[in-house]
N, C-alpha and C positions, 0 to 999 in steps of 0.2 A: 373749547369751542364755546362761544358766549352765544346768548338767547336769539340775541337779533338775527347774526351769520346763521344762527341755523333756519329759523325764520325765512331769510335772503335766500339760502340755496333751498330748499323746500318749495319758495315760489316757484325760483329756476327751472327746478326741477320737474313742477305741474305745468308750467309752461309749456315745457318741451316737449314733454308728453304731447300734451294739445296737437302740436304742433307735426308731433311725428305721428300720432292717429289719424290726425285730417291727412299729410300725405299717403297717411297706407290707405285710409279708402280710393283715393286718388287712382294708386298701384292698380288695385284691383282691380279699379274700374277699364284697367285698360286691354283691351283685345287685340292690339296689334303692336308689331315692332316699333313703327313709329311711336305712339303714343308714351308706349312705355320706355324706352330709351330717349325721348323727349324726357319726361317726367326725371328720370333719372339722372341723365348727364345733364341736363340744363335748370329744369325747375329745384333739384335738388342740392344744388349749390346756393342758388339763390334767395333758396327760404328757409338754408341754414347755413349761413352768415360762414359760406364755404367758400375757395378760392381755387379749386378745380378737383375733377371727379375725376378717375379712371376706372375702369370695367377692366379684368381681364378672364378669359373664358376657358373653359375647358373644350375643345373641337375638334375632336382626335380625326374625326373624318371629312370636315371641312361643312359640315350639313347646316350648322348654324350658321355660320357666315353665308353658307350659300342661302339660307331662306331669306337672312336680313336682305341679303341685294336684291333677289327676287320682288322681298314687300318693300326698297323703299325705292326711291326716284333720287334723281342724282344728287338733285338740293340736300334731301333728307341723308342719303349717303356720308356726308358729311358726319353724321355723329359718330359712323365709323373711325373714324381719325380717333377717338378715344376709347377703342376697343381694341386689346389685343385677345388674337385668338391663337391659344397655346396648343400643341398636338396632349402635350399634360401637364401638370401645374406640382410643384411641392405641397401637400397639405399644410397650412397652417392658421396657425388661433388669432383669434383676436388681440392686435396688438398698436401698441403705440412705433413709428417707424421711424429708421432715418428716409429724409426727404433731398433730392437734391434742389438747388437753387430754381429760383427765386422763393422757393417754400420754407417754413420752418418748423411747420412742426407737421407729422400726417399720423392717418390710422389705418389699419389696413384688418379688411373685417372678411371673416371667410363664408360662402355662401354653401351653404347644405339645403337638401334636398332628400328625404328618406335615405337620408345616408350617402347618398352621392351628392362627391366634393363637385360640384358647379363650376368655383372659382373664386375671384377674391374680387370688391370693393372698395378703392383705395380714395382715402378724403383727403386732401390737402388744402395748408393754409399757411398765410405770410407771417400770420402770428405765434409765436413760441411759446405760450401759454393755451392755444387753443385746444392740444390735444396732449396729456400730458396723462402718467401712469395713476392710477385709483379714479381716474374722472368717470361720469357716469357712463360705463361702458355696456351695462344692462341693457339698456337704451337702444344702444347702437347695434347691440347682437340681434332684440327684436329685429328690428329694423333689416338687418342684412336676413333675418329669417323669411320675413316677409317678401322679400326684394327676390331668394331667389326661389320660392312658392311661385311668384308671378312669373317671374323668366321662363319656367317649367310650362306653365298654363298658358304663358302667352306663344310659347313654342309649339304646345299641343295646337292650339286655336290657330295658328299660322298655318303646319301640320294641313290640318283639317279643311280651311279655304283654298289650301292650293290643290288641293286633290281635284277639286272643284274645276281648276281653273287651267289643271294639265293633261296633257295627252298619252296615258299609261302604258302605250310601246315605248314613243322616244324619250320618255320625258321633257317634251319640248311642250309652250303654250298652248291651249287648243285655243279652237276661234273662239272661246268667250273670252280666258284668257288673256289676247290677242287683243281683242278689243277695247279690253279695260286700258292695257296698255296704251294702247294709239289714244282713246280718252284723256287719259293722264295726259300725255307727252303736247297733245292739243292745246288742253284749258292749259298747260304752262307756259307756252308757245304764246298765248295771248297775252298771259301774263307780263312776259319777261323778252317779249320778245326773240322767242329761244328757235331755232331749226331742229329739226333732226329729218334723219334721211327713211326711206324705206325699199327694201330689195324683195321681191317679187320671185320664187323660182318652182321648176318643175322640174326634175326627172325625167334626163332622157330617155326614150324605150323602156318604160319599168315595166310596164305591163308584158313585155319580150322576156324581163327578168324572172317574173313570175312564171310565166309558159315555161322558157325552156329550163329553170334553175328550181321551181318550187318556190313555195310562199314563204318557207322559211328563208331562203336566200331573200327574199326580199325583203323582209322583215329584218336581216341583217342587214341589209342596205340603208332601211331606214333610220335607224337607231347608229350605226356608222355615220351615217350624215350629222346627226344632230349633234353626236359627239366632237366631229371633226370640227363645224360650225362652234361648236362653244369654247372647243380648242384655236380658231383661227378669230374672233371676233371680242370683243371687249366685257369684263363681267355683268359690266351697268347694259349691256343689250342686249335683247331680246329676241326670243326665235320663237314663232311660230307655226304649227301644222293645222293648217286652211281645210284640210283632208284630201287621203287618199296620199299621192305621191310629192303634193302641193305644199311649199311651206316660204313662208316670209319673213322677214327680221326689220324691226326697231333700232335705229342707232342716233339713239338721245345725243344731239350735240355734236352731228357729223355734218362737220361744213360741206358745200359744194364743190370745193376743188379737191377734196381729201375720198370724196366718198368715190368716185375711178379705181384709184387705190387700193380701195376698204375690200371693194369688187373684184380685183384684181385675185387679192388674194384668196378670199372667198370661191372663185373658182378655178383657181388652181389647187388647193389646198381637196377639192373634189375631187378630180382629177387623178390628186394621188392617193385617193382612199385603196384601200387593203380590204377586200371583201371576198370571202373564200364561197363556194357554194356546197353541196354537200358532199360533194368528191374530192374538198382540197383545192379546186384551181381557182383562180381569181377571176374576178368579175368584175372588167372595167366600170365605171360609173362616171358619168356626165351630167351637167347641166345647163339648164336656161334657163336668160329671165329677162328682167328690166328691173331699174333704179329709178329714185327720186328723190329730189331733195327738196322739201315740206317747210313753207313756212307758215306759220298761222300768223295770223292779222285779228287784231278785233274787230267785232264783227263779222264778222266770217264764218260760216258752217262749213267745212269739209267731213262727209262723216269716209269712217276707211272703207266704206264698201264702196265710194268714188272713185277716191284711190286707188284701192286694186283694181276696179273696174277699168281705170286708166292703163294702171299698170299692167295687164293683163294684154291689152293690145297689142304692148313690145315686147311681150313673152310671146304670142301669138307668132309676129313677126322674127323673133331670133330663132324659132322653130322652123318655121321657112323658110330661113335663110341657111340651113342648115345645122340645127342645132352649137351645143356646145359653147354658147355665146351669150354675152347679156350687153344687154342696150339700152342706153341711157332714155329714158320718155324724157315730152315734153312735159311743162310744167304744167299741171293739172288745172 
């Protein structure tokens, strides 16, 4: 190899190293899933002349996916289309891989952290010579190590943030977490003319459940309710425990003509819940509530307290009318 070619390769490697170092600093500053995934799946391709990037993550219990869904709103959730969540993955080494059309070359990088195999990062190019045997894979493997470390740090950061926003008994969002979701949906609605729906509900005769069957059974009712709601609504919907036996839902993108069907499913799933008392006897559970479609408008400011107060009037009417029913609320 001639001197000129050696010098040119050295200059290219130096330039690549500088870009990698700058990108790694950006990754290390990421504190949440939105920042981390945006850098990895959008900024990485644009900064390093790639056509596509995909991420495969070992997620045997589904906790990582649930964490990302909890943290991202619907718009940001599109990032998850580039991620595969796998129960397990065969351990691979850094290597050039065969690629499906239209890509003509690709590189797979294992993501390892403290001996844990986290997953794989795959990079694709339409250029046949973009990834070849003998390329500067040391740079890429160093980047993969940084990505793995950052993924673990963001996972821990999100878990700590989630604890402060989560009801410890049921796993639903606490009042603070629910308020945060409402503000996010309201702001998005103002930007994009996006609608969302809210449902307020209260478990019928919950005090009697505690008095007759004990607080242990009451806790089982609350936890079963949240598990039931999670299995009935979409992963992008939100459940908040506002206090005691009072819960609320935020349903992003739920249109007014869809809302009644969603509420009917929720109501039926609550009726079908199977909760046993300490003697093994089934405790019937129903709920009453109210629901409304919300359409944020520019220069309008409707707080979550105002919407909940409005819904509470209709929830009271539902209870007064015999319970086990959900009523539509008039526009707030």
